[in-house]
C-alpha positions as CSV (number, residue, x, y, z in Angstrom):
1,X,0.0,0.0,0.0
2,X,1.3,3.5,-0.8
3,X,0.9,4.8,2.8
4,X,2.8,1.8,4.2
5,X,5.6,2.3,1.8
6,X,6.0,6.0,2.7
7,X,6.2,5.2,6.4
8,X,8.8,2.5,5.8
9,X,10.9,5.0,3.9
10,X,11.1,7.1,7.0
11,X,8.7,10.0,6.1
12,X,7.1,11.7,9.0
13,X,4.0,9.7,9.9
14,X,3.3,10.5,13.5
15,X,3.1,13.3,16.1
16,X,6.3,13.5,18.2
17,X,4.6,11.9,21.2
18,X,7.6,11.6,23.5
19,X,8.3,15.4,23.4
20,X,4.7,16.2,24.1
21,X,4.6,13.7,26.9
22,X,7.7,15.0,28.5
23,X,6.8,18.7,28.4
24,X,3.3,17.9,29.6
25,X,4.6,15.9,32.5
26,X,7.1,18.7,33.5
27,X,4.3,21.3,33.4
28,X,1.8,19.2,35.4
29,X,4.5,18.4,37.9
30,X,5.4,22.1,38.3
31,X,1.8,22.9,39.0
32,X,1.6,20.1,41.6
33,X,4.8,21.2,43.4
34,X,3.7,24.8,43.3
35,X,0.8,23.8,45.6
36,X,3.1,22.4,48.3
37,X,4.1,24.5,51.3
38,X,7.1,26.6,50.5
39,X,9.5,24.8,52.8
40,X,8.4,21.4,51.6
41,X,8.7,22.5,48.0
42,X,12.2,23.9,48.5
43,X,13.3,20.6,50.2
44,X,11.9,18.6,47.3
45,X,13.6,20.6,44.6
46,X,16.9,20.6,46.5
47,X,16.7,16.8,46.9
48,X,16.5,16.4,43.1
49,X,19.1,19.1,42.2
50,X,22.4,18.4,40.6
51,X,24.2,20.6,43.1
52,X,27.6,19.9,44.7
53,X,26.2,18.5,47.9
54,X,24.1,15.8,46.2
55,X,26.7,14.7,43.6
56,X,29.5,14.8,46.1
57,X,27.4,12.5,48.3
58,X,27.0,10.1,45.4
59,X,23.3,10.9,44.6
60,X,23.9,10.4,40.9
61,X,20.2,9.8,40.3
62,X,19.7,13.5,40.4
63,X,21.3,13.7,36.9
64,X,18.0,12.1,35.7
65,X,15.5,13.4,38.2
66,X,16.6,17.0,37.9
67,X,15.4,17.1,34.3
68,X,11.8,16.5,35.3
69,X,11.5,19.2,38.0
70,X,11.3,22.9,37.5
71,X,11.2,25.7,40.0
72,X,8.1,27.4,38.5
73,X,5.6,26.3,35.9
74,X,6.9,26.9,32.4
75,X,5.9,30.2,30.8
76,X,3.9,29.6,27.7
77,X,6.6,31.0,25.3
78,X,9.3,28.9,26.9
79,X,7.1,25.8,27.0
80,X,6.2,26.2,23.4
81,X,9.9,26.7,22.4
82,X,10.9,23.6,24.4
83,X,8.1,21.5,22.8
84,X,9.0,22.8,19.3
85,X,12.7,22.0,19.7
86,X,12.2,18.5,21.2
87,X,9.4,17.7,18.8
88,X,11.5,18.7,15.8
89,X,14.4,16.6,17.0
90,X,12.2,13.6,17.6
91,X,10.7,14.0,14.1
92,X,14.1,14.3,12.4
93,X,16.1,11.8,14.4
94,X,13.7,9.5,16.1
95,X,12.8,9.2,19.8
96,X,15.9,7.5,21.1
97,X,18.5,9.7,19.3
98,X,16.6,12.8,20.3
99,X,16.4,11.6,23.9
100,X,20.1,10.8,23.8
101,X,21.1,14.3,22.7
102,X,18.9,15.8,25.4
103,X,20.3,13.5,28.1
104,X,23.9,14.0,27.0
105,X,23.5,17.8,27.2
106,X,21.7,17.7,30.5
107,X,24.0,15.3,32.3
108,X,27.2,16.5,30.6
109,X,26.6,20.2,31.4
110,X,25.6,19.3,35.0
111,X,28.8,17.3,35.5
112,X,31.0,20.1,34.1
113,X,29.3,22.6,36.4
114,X,29.7,20.3,39.3
115,X,33.4,19.8,38.7
116,X,34.0,23.6,38.4
117,X,31.9,24.4,41.6
118,X,33.5,21.6,43.6
119,X,37.0,22.8,42.7
120,X,36.0,26.4,43.6
121,X,34.6,25.1,47.0
122,X,37.9,23.4,47.7
123,X,40.0,26.5,46.8
124,X,37.7,28.7,48.8
125,X,38.2,26.8,52.1
126,X,42.0,27.0,52.9
127,X,43.2,25.0,55.8
128,X,44.6,26.4,59.0
129,X,48.1,25.0,58.2
130,X,48.4,27.0,54.9
131,X,47.0,30.2,56.4
132,X,48.8,30.1,59.7
133,X,45.6,30.3,61.6
134,X,45.2,28.0,64.7
135,X,42.6,25.1,64.4
136,X,40.5,26.8,67.1
137,X,40.5,30.1,65.3
138,X,39.6,28.3,62.0
139,X,36.7,26.5,63.6
140,X,35.4,29.7,65.0
141,X,35.6,31.4,61.6
142,X,33.9,28.5,60.0
143,X,31.0,28.9,62.5
144,X,30.7,32.6,61.9
145,X,31.0,32.7,58.1
146,X,27.9,32.2,56.1
147,X,27.5,28.7,54.5
148,X,28.3,28.2,50.8
149,X,24.8,28.4,49.4
150,X,26.0,27.5,45.9
151,X,26.9,24.0,47.1
152,X,23.2,23.5,48.1
153,X,21.7,25.5,45.3
154,X,18.5,24.4,43.5
155,X,19.6,23.4,40.0
156,X,16.7,21.7,38.2
157,X,15.0,22.1,34.9
158,X,15.1,21.3,31.2
159,X,17.3,24.2,30.1
160,X,20.5,22.2,29.7
161,X,18.9,19.5,27.6
162,X,17.0,22.2,25.7
163,X,20.2,24.1,24.8
164,X,21.9,20.8,23.7
165,X,19.0,19.9,21.5
166,X,18.9,23.4,19.9
167,X,22.6,23.2,19.3
168,X,22.4,19.8,17.7
169,X,19.5,21.0,15.4
170,X,21.6,24.0,14.3
171,X,24.5,21.8,13.5
172,X,22.4,19.5,11.3
173,X,20.8,22.2,9.2
174,X,21.3,20.9,5.6
175,X,22.4,24.2,3.9
176,X,26.0,25.1,4.8
177,X,25.4,28.9,5.0
178,X,22.3,28.6,7.2
179,X,24.0,26.0,9.4
180,X,27.1,28.2,10.0
181,X,24.9,31.2,10.7
182,X,22.6,29.4,13.1
183,X,25.5,27.7,15.0
184,X,27.5,30.9,15.3
185,X,24.5,32.9,16.4
186,X,23.6,30.4,19.1
187,X,27.2,30.2,20.4
188,X,27.3,34.0,20.5
189,X,24.1,34.1,22.6
190,X,25.5,31.4,24.9
191,X,28.9,33.2,25.4
192,X,27.4,36.6,26.2
193,X,26.0,35.8,29.6
194,X,29.2,34.0,30.6
195,X,31.3,37.2,29.9
196,X,29.1,39.5,32.0
197,X,30.2,40.4,35.6
198,X,27.0,39.0,37.2
199,X,27.2,35.6,35.6
200,X,26.0,32.5,37.4
201,X,26.9,28.8,37.2
202,X,23.8,28.1,35.2
203,X,25.1,30.5,32.5
204,X,28.2,28.4,32.2
205,X,26.0,25.2,32.1
206,X,23.9,26.6,29.3
207,X,27.0,27.3,27.2
208,X,28.4,23.9,28.0
209,X,25.2,22.2,27.0
210,X,25.1,24.2,23.8
211,X,28.6,23.2,22.8
212,X,27.8,19.5,23.6
213,X,24.8,19.7,21.4
214,X,26.7,21.3,18.5
215,X,29.4,18.6,18.8
216,X,26.8,15.8,18.8
217,X,24.9,17.4,15.8
218,X,28.1,17.7,13.9
219,X,28.9,14.0,14.6
220,X,25.5,13.0,13.4
221,X,25.8,15.1,10.2
222,X,29.2,13.7,9.4
223,X,28.1,10.1,10.1
224,X,25.0,10.6,7.9
225,X,27.2,11.9,5.1
226,X,29.6,9.0,5.4
227,X,26.8,6.5,5.2
228,X,25.2,8.2,2.3
229,X,28.5,8.2,0.4
230,X,29.0,4.5,1.2
231,X,25.5,3.7,-0.2
232,X,26.2,5.7,-3.4
233,X,29.5,3.8,-3.9
234,X,27.8,0.5,-3.2
235,X,25.0,1.3,-5.7
236,X,27.5,2.4,-8.3
237,X,29.6,-0.8,-7.9
238,X,26.4,-2.9,-8.2
239,X,25.5,-1.2,-11.5
240,X,29.0,-1.7,-12.8
241,X,28.9,-5.4,-12.0
242,X,25.4,-5.7,-13.5
């Protein structure tokens, strides 16, 4: 049947259900957590955050759970953009490859940020031996200094995976000129917040996720080109032998 043949050739034949399911679940979960008492809500989000305290304690499951929690319900424009990006990726690459790009960007950026923050935490707490301060004095200073809130910061949401997906989509645009412009524009947008004085660790995470996505998209595009070239050569050899 013609319809069956078209689907087998890989033409779009279905709504990107996984992207719709994910964005819908995140939004419904956000409305549910918003109804919790403020303290309980903060504890829940902090438990599922990819912050230094959780990862240093070996709570690696937060690399997955942090992607399904958000601090506030998604604004309509952002939710629509997220759905459009994930849906386009799913339609172009399939569910598993699109999910792989999202997961690699989310987990990869989270781990890079964790490594940087953990190193900063170590450098920011000099020992009494190196500073010449007595242990008793160091203990007293530790009690009086405010705790490092960054180590316990709430770091949840879909933004890292979103940035990786957008970066991969830009790197797989078929036309060379459009691909270069889209990739350069996105990287410029990602670099700008990192260069400002009031940057946060999430700004660095967004840029890292974007770079991861561009790298993955480039790999997919090159791999597709290699496979296409091999198929052309195989077909040409078959015609010569025939």
